[in-house]
C-alpha positions as CSV (number, residue, x, y, z in Angstrom):
1,X,5.9,-28.0,58.7
2,X,2.9,-26.0,59.8
3,X,2.6,-23.7,62.7
4,X,1.4,-24.6,66.1
5,X,-0.6,-21.4,66.5
6,X,1.3,-20.5,69.6
7,X,2.3,-17.1,68.4
8,X,6.0,-17.7,69.1
9,X,7.2,-14.9,66.8
10,X,7.1,-11.2,67.3
11,X,3.6,-10.0,68.1
12,X,2.2,-6.5,67.4
13,X,1.3,-4.4,70.4
14,X,-2.3,-4.2,71.4
15,X,-4.2,-0.9,71.9
16,X,-7.5,0.8,71.7
17,X,-8.0,3.2,68.7
18,X,-7.7,6.1,71.1
19,X,-4.5,4.6,72.6
20,X,-2.7,4.4,69.3
21,X,0.3,6.7,68.9
22,X,-0.1,9.6,66.4
23,X,0.3,8.4,62.8
24,X,2.9,10.5,61.0
25,X,6.2,10.2,59.2
26,X,8.0,9.2,62.4
27,X,5.6,6.3,63.1
28,X,5.0,5.2,59.5
29,X,5.2,1.4,59.2
30,X,4.0,0.6,62.8
31,X,1.5,-2.2,63.1
32,X,-0.8,-2.6,66.2
33,X,-3.6,-4.9,67.1
34,X,-6.7,-2.8,67.9
35,X,-9.3,-4.2,70.3
36,X,-12.2,-1.8,69.7
37,X,-12.6,-1.3,66.0
38,X,-16.1,-0.4,64.7
39,X,-17.1,-2.1,61.4
40,X,-13.6,-2.4,60.0
41,X,-13.1,-2.5,56.2
42,X,-9.7,-3.4,54.7
43,X,-7.6,-0.3,53.9
44,X,-10.1,2.1,55.5
45,X,-9.3,4.4,58.3
46,X,-9.9,2.6,61.6
47,X,-12.7,3.9,63.8
48,X,-13.3,3.1,67.5
49,X,-16.5,2.2,69.3
50,X,-16.9,-1.5,68.5
51,X,-15.6,-4.8,69.8
52,X,-13.8,-6.0,66.7
53,X,-10.1,-7.0,67.0
54,X,-8.1,-6.1,63.9
55,X,-4.6,-5.2,62.8
56,X,-3.9,-1.6,61.8
57,X,-1.0,0.0,59.9
58,X,0.3,3.5,60.0
59,X,0.7,4.7,56.4
60,X,2.3,8.0,57.5
61,X,-1.0,9.9,57.7
62,X,-3.7,7.6,59.0
63,X,-4.1,4.3,60.8
64,X,-5.7,1.9,58.3
65,X,-7.2,-1.6,58.7
66,X,-5.1,-4.4,57.3
């Protein structure tokens, strides 16, 4: 077993924070990879302005850091 690290499965789309779609009931459950997060903290709203790459989740209201 063990993965090869090649990322052969489905991959989240990448975006900047400003490039994320609106987070609302229609987009709830989407996951994106963000490329410009600023000091991300788990389960906090994502903010732009940095260089950190993190996964974010739309909870129906706000994009939060996973």
